[in-house]
N, C-alpha and C positions, 0 to 999 in steps of 0.2 A: 279406403283412404279418407282421412279426415278432410273435410272441406269447410273452411271457416265461413265462406260466404253463405253456405246452406245453413250452418248453425245460426249465423246472425240473422238470416231471413226468418227461421223459425222462431227465434227470440222475439223479433219485431212483430210477427203475426200473433204470437201468444200474447204479447202486451196489448194487442188491439182489442182482444176479447174484453179485457177489463183493466181500465187505467187505474182502478183502485186496488188491484191485486199488488202483493208485495213485490218489490223489485227483485230480479233474479240473482243479482250480486255474485257473478262468477269469480272464482279464485283463480288468479293468474300466477303461473310459474315462469320464472326467467332462467334460461340456461345459457351460460357463457362458456364458450370453448376455450381451449388453450391455444397458444400461438406465439409465445415469447413476446417480443416488442410489438408484434401485430395485435396483441391483446389490448393495446392502448385504444384501439378502435372502440372497444366496449364503452369507454368514457364518453365518446361522442354519441354512440347509440343511446346511452342512458340520458343524456341531455334531451333528446327528442322524445324518449319514453316519458320523462317527467313532464315535458311540454304537452304531451297528449293527455295527461291527467290520469293515466292507468295507475291503479293501485297494485303494486307487486306484493304478493303474499308469500312466495317462496322463491329462494334463489339457490341455484346449484351451479358449480363451476369446477373447472379443471385448470391447473397451471396459472397462467396469467388471468384466466377467467375467474379463478379461485381468489386471487389477490384482490382483483377489482371488485368482484362480487362480495368477498368477505368485508371489505371496507364499506361498501354501499349498504350491506346488511347491518353493519355496526352504526349506521346513522349518518354517514357522509353523503352530501348531495353530490350530483354530477358536477356541479360548478366547483365544489370544494375539492373533488378528486382531481379535476382539471388543474386547479392551482397546485395541489400536492405534487403531481407528476411533472408540472412545468418547472418546479424549483429543485427537483431531485436530480443529482448528478448520477446518471446510471453507469457511467464509466467507473466511478468509485463503488457504487452500490454492488455491482456484479463481480467485484474483485475483492481479494482479501487484503488489498492495500490498506495499511493503517497509517494514521498520522504519525509523523516522525517523533512528535512530542510523547507518544505513548510507549516508546521504546527506551530501554536502558542504552547506555553507551555501548555495551557489548552487542545488543540486539541491532543497534543502528549500524555498527561495523559489519555485522553479518548480512544485512539487506543491502549494503552498499559495496559489497565485494563479489558476491556470487550471482551468476546469472541464472543457474539452475540448481535446484535442490531436490534430491530424490531419497526416499526411504531406503536404507541399506542394511536392515537387520539380518543377522546371520550371513552377512556378506552376499546378500541377494538383492539386486535392484528391483524395486517395485514402483508402481505408478500410484499417485494419489487417486481417490475416488473421483475427484472433479478438479477443475481448475481453480475453483473457489469453494470455501467451506460454507459460504452463504450467511456468514455471521452478520455482515452489514445489512442484508435484507431482514434478517430476523430482528435486529436492533430497531430498524425502522418500523416493522409491523407491530413490535411490542410497544413502541411509543405511540403509534396511531390507534392502538386498540386498547389502551390502558383504561379508558372510561368504561369499558365492558369487561374489565378484568374479573369481576365477581361472577360473571356468567360463564358456567362450564357446560351448559346445554345449549347448543347453537339454536334450538327451537325457541329459546327464550330471548334471542336478540330482537332488536326492533323489527327486523324482517327475518323470519326463520331461514337458516342457511345450512348447507352442507357442501363439502368439496370431495373430490376423489384423489386417491393416490394409488400407487402400485407397489406391491410387496416385492422387493428386489430378488428374494429367494425363490418365490413361487410365480411371480408374475400376476398374481390375483389382484383384482380391484379391491380397494379398501375405501369404505365410506367414512369420512371423518365429519362427525357432527357433535362431538363432545371434547372436553378438555380445554387446552389453550388455543384460542383462535389464531394467535400469531404463529404458534408452532405448526398448526394444521395447514394454514395457507403457505407457509414456507416449505413444508413437505410436498404439497401439491405442486408448488412451483419449482421443485428441484430438478431442473432440466438435466438429463443425463449428460455426463462428461463436462458440463459447465459447472454444476453445483453437486456437492457430495449429498448422498442420501441423508435422510433425517430419521433418527431413532424415536419412535413413539411406542411406548410400552415395550414389548419384546419384538417388535417388527421394525425392519429397516425399510423406509419408504422412499420412493422417488416420484418423479413427475407423473401426475394423474393421467396425463395424456397418453402415456404408455398403455394404460389398461382401459380407460374410458375417457375419451376427450370431449365427449358431448353427453353428459349424464341425463338425458331427457327422460328415460324410463323411471328413474328414481324420483323425479319431480311428480310424475303421474301416480306413482305409488303412494306419494305423500299427500294426494288429494287435489292436485291442480286440475281445474277444469279446462283452462286455456294455456297454451304454451307459447311464449315468445322466445325465440332463440337468435342468438348473435353468434354467427360462425366465422371465425378468423383462421380456420385450418388452411393449410396449403393444399393446392392442387399439385399434381405430379409435373415436374419440369423436365425439359430436354437435357440430354447429357452434356451439351455445350455449356450449360449453365451450372453444372455441378462442379464447383471449384474448390471445395474444401471437405475435409473429413465431416465437419458438422452438416454440410449440404447432403452428403451421402447418408448420414444417420437420419437426418430429417426426412429424406426421400423414402428410406426403408420404413420409417414409422407412418409415413403417409399411406403406404400400401394398406395398412389396416384401417386407419381412420376414414379414408375414402370409401373403402368397402363397407364399413359400419354405417356410414351416412346414408346408404341406400335404404336402410330400415329406419334410421332415426329421423330423417328429414320429413317423411309423411306423418310423424307424430307431432310435428311442429305446426302450430296454427299460423303464426306470423314468423316468417323466416327471414332474417336480416343477414345479408352476405356482403360486407364491405369489400371494396376493391383494393386488396392489399398485395396484389401480385408483384409490385415493384419493391416490396420490403422483404426483410429476413427477420428471423427470430432475434437478431441482435441489432435491429435498426432503431435503436432508442434515440439517436440523434435526429431521426425524422419523426419524432413523436408528435409534433404539431400537425404534420400532414396526415399521420395515421389516425389521430383523433378526428380530424376533419373528414376522413373517408368514412368513419362510423357514423357521423352525423348525416352525410349525404345518402348513405344507404338506408338509414332509418327514416329519413324524411319521406321516402317513397312509400313507407307503410304507415305514415302519420294518420291518414284518414281512417284506416282499419282499426288503429289502436284508439282513436277517439270514440269510435263506435262502441268498443269494449268499455272505455271509461264511463260512457253514458249509462251503462247498465250496472255500474258498481256503486256501492255505498261508499262514501268517503270516510277516511280515518278521522275520528273526532279530534285527535291531538297528534300533531306531527312531531316526530322525534329528531332532534338534532345532536350530532356528536359534540360532546363536551370536552372542550380543549383544556387539558391539564398542564399547567406550567411547572409547578413545583409541588412537592409532596413530602411527607415525613416517613421514614422507614424506622420501625421500632424494633424489628428483629430480622435475623437471617436464618433461613432453613437451607442447608446445604446437603446435596446428595451427589454421590459419584466421585468424591475426593479420596481415593484409595491410597494414592502415593504421596500426594501433596497435602500437608496439614491445613486445618482450617485457618491457622494464624497466617499461613502463606497467602491464602486466597484473600483473606480480610486485608492484608498488607498491600495487596495489589489493587483491590477495589477502593480502599480508603473511604469506607462507609462512615457516615456521620448519623448516628442514631438520634432520633428525636429532634432533628433540626431540619430546616427547609433544605431539600434536596432536589436537584433538577435532572432532566434527562441528559443534559450535557455532562453534569458530574458523573451520572451512571455510565454513559458512554466512554468517558475517560477511564473508569475503572475496568470496564469490560475490555476496552482496547489494551489496557496495561496487561491483562490476563491473556488475551489473544496473542500479544506480541511476544510472549515467552516461548510460543511454539509447543507448549506442553499440553494443550487442550485441542482436541478435534472440534469440539462445539461447546458453546456455553448457552444454555437455555434458562430463561427465567420468567417468572410470572408474579404479578403483584396481587397479593391476597388482602382484601380490605379487612381491618379488624372490626369486630362486632361492637366493641364498646367505645371506640373513638374513630377519628378520621385518619388514623395512621395506617400503614400497610406493612405486611410481612413480605419480605422478598424471598420468594421460594426459588432457589437456584438449582439447576441440574447440570452438572459438568461432565463431559466425556473426556477422560484423560487419554492422551495419545498413547498408543501402544508402541510407537516408533521411538526408539532411543538412538539408533545409528543412522547417520545421513551421509550420503555422497554429494558433494557440492562441486560444481564446475564453473569455470570462468575462462574468458579469453581477453587478451589485451595486447595492444600495440602502441608504442610511443617512440619517440626519437632517441631517448636515452637507453631504455632497456630493450628496445625493439620488440619482436614477437614473443609472446609468452602464453602458455596454457596453465590454468590453475586447477589442480585437483586436491580436494579437501575431504578429509575423513573427520566427521564430528561424532563423538560419543557423549551422550547425556547420561547422568547417573552412573558414571564410571566407577567411582569409589563410594560416593555419598549420593543421596537423593537429589541434592541441588548443586551438583558439580558438572562442569562441561570440560571435555578434552577435545582439542581441535588441532589438527596437523595440515598445514598448507604445503604442497609441493608444486613449485613453479618450474616448469620445464620449457625450453625454447632456446633463444640465443644465449641466455644466461641462467644458470641454474640458481634457484633461491629456495628457501624454506621459511616457514613461520610455525612455531609450536606454542600452544597456549593451553594452560590448565588453570581453570578458574573455579573457585568455590563461591557461589552467589549467595550472599546473605542479605540481599536487598539493601535496606537502609542502615544495616549494621556494617561493621568492618568486614569486607570480603578479602579473600586471599588469593593470590595468583602467581603463577610462574610462567615466564615467557622466555623463548629462545628464537633467534633468527640468524640466518646467514643471508647476506646480500652482496652482490658485486656487480659492477659495470666497468666498461671501458669507454673512455672519451678522450678525443684530442682537444687539448686546451691551448688557447692563445698564449704564447709564452710571454709576450710583453705585458699582459695584464698580470700574470703570475709574478713576474720579476719585479714589477713596480712596487709591490707590497712585500717583497722579500720572502715569498712563500717557497720558492724553489730557486736554486741557484745552479748554474752550469758554467763549464768552461768551454763549451762548444759555441764557436762564433756562428752567427747567421741563422740560428734556429728560430723559426716563427711559431711553430706549434709543437707540442710534445703529447704523446700518448700516455694517458694515465690509466693504470689498472688498479681499481679501488676495490678492496675486499673488507668486509665487516662481519664479525661474528660477535653477537651480543646476547647475554643472558641476564634476566632480571628476576628478582623476587620482590613482590610488592603487596601493599595493603591499600585498599581504597574504600571509599564510602560515597554513597549517593545522597543528594538533597533535592527532592521534588523533581526527580528524573532528569533535570537539566544541569544540576551542579554535580561536579565529580572532583573529589579530592583525594590524592594518593601520595604515598611515600614508599621508598624502596631502596634496594641495593642493586648495583649493576656491575657485571664483568664485561669488558669490551676488549676484543682483539682486532687491531687494524693493521692491514698490510697495504701499502701504497707503493707502487713501482712504475717505471716507465722503460719502454723498449726503445725510446728515441735517444735518451742521454744517460750518462752515468753520474752517480753521486760523486762530487769532486773530492770528498774525503776518502773514498775508496773506489778507485777506477774499475775494480773487478766486479762491482755490483751496481745494480740499477735500482736498488730499493731505497725509497725515502723513509718509509715508516714500516716497522715490524715490531710492534709492541702490544702488550695488553695493559689495560687500565681498570682500577677498581674505584668505584664512586658510590656515593649516596645521592638520592635525588628526591624531589618533591614536585608535585604538579597540581594545578587548579585549572578546571575547564568548566566553562559555561557555554551551553549550546542549545539555542532555541530556534535555529534555523529550521525552516519547514522543508528544505531540500538541501542535500549536501552539495550537489554540483551546480544547481540553478536556484538558489534561494530567492524567494520573493519577499520574505519578511523574517525578522528575527535578529537576534544578537549572537555573536560568537566571541568568546575570549579563551585564550589558552596561555597559561604561564608555566614555565618550566625552569627548574634550577638544579644544576648538577655540581657537586663538589668532588673533584678528582683528587684522591689522596694517596694513590699508590700506582706505580708503574713497574714494568719488568726491568730487569738489569741492563737490557740493551739501550735504555734510555738514560744515559748517564747525567744529562742536564735537567732531569725532571725535578720539579718542585711543586707542591700543592697548588692547585688553581681551581677556579670556579667558572662556570658559564651559565648566564641567565639570559632568557629570551621570552618574549611575549608578543601576542598577536590579538588585536581587537578589531572586529568587523560588525557592520550593521547593514541590513537589507530592508528596503521598504518600497512599496509601490508608489509611483509618482501619479500617473493617470493611465486609464485604459490598461493596456498590457505592457506598459513601460515600467521597468524596475530599476532602482538605482542601488549600487552596493559600494560601500567605502570601507576601506580597512587600513589599518596602520600597524606596523610591527617594528620591533627593535630588538637587538641582542648585543651583549658585550661579554668580554672575558675579564676576569679578575685574577691577576697573578701571573704565573709563568707565561712568557711570550715565545717560548721555544717550540711548543707543540702546535705547529701550524696546520697540521692535518685535521685538527678539530676547530679550525677557524670557520667563518661564515663564507659560504661560496654561492653567489648569486648568478642567476641566468637560466634561460630556458622556461619551458611551461610544463606544469604537472601537478601532481597531488601525491600525497603520502610519501614524500622524500624522507630519506633517513638522515640522522645526525643533523648537521647544520647546513644542509643544501636548501637554498631558498629560490623559488621561481621568480623570474624578473623578465618582463616583456622587453624586446628590443636587442637582447644579447643571448648568445648561445649559452648552452649549459656550462657551468663552472668558469664563467668568464671573469666575474668580479670577485674579489676576495679580501678579507681583512679580519681582524680580531673583534671588530664591532661594525654595526650597520644600523640604519634606520631607513624605513621604506614606507611609502604610502601608495595606495591603489584606488582608483575610481573606475567603476564599470557601469554602463548603461546597457541593460538587457531588455530587448524588445521581442516579445513572444509573437511572432507573425502568424503562427498557427499552433494549436496545441502541441507542446513538446518540441517545437521548432523555434530556435532562438537566434537572433542576430545580436551580437555583443560588441560594443566598442569599449576599449580599455585604455587607461593612461596610468603609468606608474613612474615614481621618482624615487631616488635613493641616494644616500651618502654611505660609502663603504671604504674603510681604511683601518689601519692600526691606531689604537689610542684615540679613536674618534671622539669620545666623550670627554676624556681628560684634557684634550687640546681645544675643546669648544667647537670643533668643525661641524658638529651635528646640527647646529642651528644655522649653518650658512646655506646658501642656495644649493640646490641639488646638483651633484657632479654627474649623475647619471639619469637619463630619462628614457622612456620607451613607450611606444603606443602599438596597439593591436586592434584589428578588426577581424571578427571571425563568426562562424556559423557553428551552432550546436544543436544536436538532435538527441533527445532523451529516449533511449532504447532500452529494451528489456536486458540487454547485455551491458548496459552502462552508457555513458555519453559517447557520442561520436562528434569529435570536434576538429575543425579546420581553422587555423588562425594565421593571418599575416601580420608580421610585426616589423616595426622600423625604429631605429635609434638615430636621432639627429647628430649625436656626438661623433659616432663612427661612420655615419652616412651608409649604413648597411641594413639590409632587410633580411628577415628570417622567417621561414614557414614552420608552423608547428602542426603536427598531425597525431591525434590519438584515437583509439577506439576501445571502448570497454571500461569497466570499473577498474580503478587503480588498485594495485596490490603489491 
């Protein structure tokens, strides 16, 4: 067994024979184990190692030890690493969540409707390789290591480095010491079930801790005389503390690592073991305490490390990581795009050749590509040009082999009540860039949504839509009768039950501008049937049907959406304008003549201070022409999202309480995020609603209707969970709203 104190004593004795002899100058190897979030303790240990003055000659690491060790080997100091990891949002980093701005309108709708998406090729459900593809980690590592992008042999780094990974097919250990540093440390840190494996060469690689979590032997083979090791591996825990699948998998992996350490620890001269028993592999929120635990453990070995430092020659010149803010890209080398043409990739990246380019610009382009869902992984490397200061962007993309997806969702609200969503999505159905999607909604009310879309990016795209929607609601009769929407010869009726059915088909053309602008035109066929079991139509006592007609129309729309979140936006602007010209109706509608409906909404969200956000919006709508088609009037009341036709939410009143052929509304909300994803929201809205509101000039009068609400919202993976209490001073009544899940 190695004994550092004996070796050190021999060194001191040897030096006593002749002070003029050449200093021994031992080579020191540093080994950093894997451990997920617990690996942040390596940063604290490195602070003390630097303080001791030890010169590190080799670094070997696994998993998080590879990430920290790779960056340290690339020239970052322990203090710089501390700063980097303190400003890193690990909740975003370890997930595939992309900023909403990176998504097209179709992609936004996808991510804001389905709670779960599973590959479904050949009608067989399969599970993804990991909860995350690891793209965000790769992007960060690529940015942090750009200053050493010309180095493809890790022995040429400021400190020679290697890391370990495991071959998914064979389980063999793979030593990574050449190629892309960002890709190597990403592969070594690909924790099974959390991150998808990384393809390097012809091998599929996963977390190095699976094969060798403490690669001390390799350091010795590379010539290290003295080994300093920082071990953040788990010990076995009692079954009462095994509370998740990840805990079980970690425990099983620990069987091997704990057994291996019986042989590995004696090979370590200075063994640093931080106290990390209170943390897990995902305890990134406790990063500050974890880093501190590394410092505390390393301080205990400070004297021994100082003794080593005293026998070493110092580096004549210290290397510091060079921070690169902007750069020029002169060309793109693209590999792996077998299905999607180069022009498609370039269109998403929005590269600007031979002009100043930043990592923010690049990340926007990478996110645009990732948001399509067409790529499993996007790797890239900056290759410096020999003749100038420009770079060639060498990109290797892995196209997704999955073309069919099964998507699921759940929802409950007061209008549609309980609903389960089952979706089948087929990409490249007829063309490379098309998408076919079919939603079936089962529950208290059956609904469906069909969409076929040919995505041509910033050119004119083509689509077909079809939907069936229906609900039942009891409506206050006095509100309906005041505006002449419904008439009855039944005295004393306070409420009527409305059965509303809508069947709509659309053909449309649309185009995008800068991801946030959407403009479209199209033609629409709509069938409406509205009936009541409470009363009869006075013109025909034998029927209770108020509306049973189809309509043909043309339409246009313009949407601008820069909200950072659809349900709880903190910043951004939203505008939506829609115009329909109804020019034909079925023969049942004898009073029909051509009419139009125009409506628009404008919203703005901005942080005020701390976690307090304000949102203000205003909207309006009016009808031009025929006043006889009351079923397409504006109906205000209730709370919700994604309502069909001209149903408008309005706090303080129940669904479909207010109606008229024109309206104007304003809403102010204050949203305080008391804890991440937990919101307390206060709301106030006002409105005027009536027939001929704008021609009569009443729209500029004091509001006839007001309502207030106070609620709690929780942003979950299934969508928002919201409970709201609302009150209207005009009717002196209160209403509760409850909803769960994405609206669809």
